N, C-alpha and C positions, 0 to 999 in steps of 0.2 A: 699504905704507902703514899706518898708527896703526890700531890695532884698541883702543878705549877698554871698559872695563868696569865695572858698578857699583860702588861701594864698598860693602866688606862687613867684618865686625869682625873676621871673622880675616885681612883683607889689613895689619891695624897692622904686625906684624911686619917685612912684606916692605916696605911703604913708610917706616918711622918713619926706617931709615938714608939715605934720599934728602933726607931732609929735614934730617937732624942735617950731613952733608958740604955740603950748598947755600951755609951760611954767612947766610942769610936770616933774620929773625927776626921776621918778619910773621904775626898768627895763621894765616893761609890755609896759611901751613906746618905745620901743627900739626894730626897725625892726627885728635885728637878732638873740636875744632871740625868739622871735615868731617863727622865722623860725626853727631853730635848735630843737627847742622843740616842734614842730607841731608834732611829733607821739604823744607824750600824750594830749598835749593841744589840739588840732585839732583845730588851729585857724580859722576864716573867718574874712571878713572884708566889710564894707557896706557905703558910702558916704550919707551923710545928710546936707544939709542946713550949706555947708562949715565945715562942721566936718567929724572925720573918728570913727566909731565904731568898737571896737574891738569884737567880739562871742566868746566864746570856748566853748568846750564839745561837748556831742552826743545830738541829738534830744533830747527832753523831759526834758533833763538836762543843759541845756544851761546857762552861766553865761559871761557877759559883764564887759567890763571895761568903766569906765567913758569919754563919750566922749572927743576926742583930736582936736583941732582946733580952730577958732574965730569965733563970731560973736554973735547974739542970740544963747542962750542956752537950751531957755523953747521947743520951737518947736523939735527940736531934741532930747530930752528927752522923749516930747510927742509922739512923733513915735517910740521911744525905749518901751513905757509902752504898745502904743497901738498894735506894735509889740508880744510882751509879751503874752498880751491876747490873740491874735490871735494864737498864738502857746501854749496855754493853761497850761503856766507856771508860777512860781512867778519869778517874775523880780529881780535877785541876781545882784550887779554890784560892782565891786573894784574901789575904789578912794582914792586921797589924800586930806589931809588937806585942801588945798582949796577949794575943792570943797564940803566940807560939810556946811557949811553955806548957798551956794547957792542953797543946796537941801531945807533945811530946809527953805529960803525964799521963794524958789518956790512951798513947796509942805505941808509944815508945818510938821506932823507926819506921812504923807502917809508914808514916809521910817523911816523904822528902823534900825539905824547907828549904829554900834558896831568897836570898836578897833579890828586891824587884825592884833596882834605882831608878829606872824610868819612871814611874809612877810615885816614888818620893813626892807627896805634898809640900810647897812651898808655904811656911805660916809665918806671918811678919805682927809685928806689934802696930798698930792702928795708928799710936801716935807718932812712933816714927816713920811709918808713910806718908804722915800726915803734915810733919815739921820738918821732915830731912835734916836732922841735928846734925853737927859736927863736921869733921876732915872729910870723912869717910862719904859723905853725901854733897859733898863741893858739888862737884859736876851733876849732880843730878837737880840742885839748888839752880844752876847756871843754865841749863836746860830750859826748866819750868820757867825762870825768867825770859827766856828770848820768845818765848811762844808767847807771855803777857806782854812783852815789849813790840811784839808786831803785832800786837791789839786783838790779841785772841783772849775769848769770855768765858767761864765755864756755867751750865744751864744743868738742872736735875732733869730726868728723861721723864715726862707725864703724856698725857694725851695730847698736846699742842703740838710736840717734838718726833713723836714715836718716830712718824712716817717718814720723818727726813732722815732720822736713822738710819730706817730699812734700807731706802734710795742709798744712803749713803756705803751701807754694808755690801750692797749686790753693785753698783760703782766700783767698791774696794775689790769684788771680787773679780772682774772683768780686766781690772789693772792689773791685777798681780797674778794670772794665770788660775784662776783657780780649776776651767774646767782640762789643764794639763795634767792637774796634781790632785791625785785621788786621795789625802788625807785634806788639803784644803777644800775641797769639793764637802767632804763628811763634815768638817767643821761648820762651813758655808750654810749646810741643811740646819744643822744644830743652831747658829746662830738666828735663822729664820723661824724656829721655833721657839725662841724666845722672844720674837717679836711678835709670834701670832698668840703665843698664850701670856704674855707680860703679865697681865693683870690676875689669870687666871692661877698661875705660879707663884704670885704674889713677888714680883720681881722689883727691884728698882735696878735705877743706874745713874749714868751723868755723861753729859756730854759737852766737849769744846766746840765753838763756834770760831770763824775766822774768816774775814771778809764776808760774813752774810751766809756764810756755809757751814753744814756738820764736816768739822777736819777730824773726831775724835769720838769715841763713847765705849763706854762699859757698862757689863749688868751684874749681877748677881743677886744672893737670897741670903738671909737668917740662915744661920746654920746650926746654931744654937745659940744661944741669951748672950753669950760672951763673943760669938765667932759668925762673921761675915764672909761668905764665900763667892768671888769674883767669877763667875763663868765664861766671860768674852770681853775683851780688849782689844779695838781697831782703833788706828789711825793711820792715814796717809803717810807713807813713808818719806816724802820730799818735804813735809812742813815741818819745820826744825821744832825741835822739841815736846811734839806732840803726845808721842806716847808717854815722859816724864810727866809732861802737865796734866793725862787724863789718868794717871797713875797716882798723882800727890793731892790731885784735887778732887777727886772720888773719895781718897781716903779722909780728906778732912772733911767733907761735908757730905759724902753719903754713906760713910762710915763711922758717923761721932756715936758713941755710947759703946761701940764695940773694942773689947782689949784687944782682940786679932784678927787679921784680915788672911783667908786663905786662896794664895792663888793658883791652888791646883796645881799638876805635876806639867813636866817639860815632854814627855812622850818619846824621850830620848833624842831630843832636837838639842844636838850643841848649842846652836844659837841661842837657844829659847833657855838654855839650861846657864848659859853667861848670864843672861840679862837678870833671869830670877835670881842668879847669885849673886849678882850686883848690887841689890839692896837688901844683902844682908837679913836673910831670914833669922827668926825667931828659933823656929825647928822646921827642921827637916823632916817631916813626919814620915818614920822607916814603913816601909811594906812589905810584903813576902808570898812568896808563893810555895804552896802545899800540893806537892803531887802523890796521892797515892799509889805505893809501891810494894804493899803485902797485906799480911792478915795482923787483926789487932791482936795485942798479947792477952 
């Protein structure tokens, strides 16, 4: 029977190889995401038959990520089905498109599978975000120029300015009402974890400075050899062009050498969805929810 352990920082070296060999590109298969959001996600993990299984949530309300690893998958899924029965819960599992036909082949209609649009990842070509070429990015280039014309500059995040960025994040939270918005407060807690474990998690980032003060920042980490994933991006709303500038400057300076930039999902927020679509993603990474509804065939 599966035995789960709560996710700890020291688990990183042990678990990341399973993400790497899985071939999955979604943000849930990134150690850093699970760690910085552990306060709300409550991630735990178990190893089984060459696979890593991630579990989320509180007892009685668990959900899972489709196993990451390599080798025969059915014995691992059978163990997960048995674990859900032991816990007396409905098995709910997040998965990417390549796993859908596998579930159908192995279990027929025993899983109800539905699209999970709110969790699609937005994946872009690094070069396009860095250069903003052509007419479709005209307004983005204008926003960047306005920030530059106001005297704004870009700098990488390192030990010399990490605390300044942290203080900017805390001020951002006060300005935009995090305490009155549960989702913003959860996000703020995750961002605080980025600062606290910036070097432990191997994060990198960039910041914008205007009139001597940090006006925007972003942070993320390598997802795989060809892909960088951005975990957080913050800017003062009142600073014209700041969001466009931090996006473009970090893509140009912080993500050089990667073909793709994953800017994660929109969590169903219509404003965020519109903004992320406006950057013309190369790929909307489809995700699905599988719910156990019957016996195996």
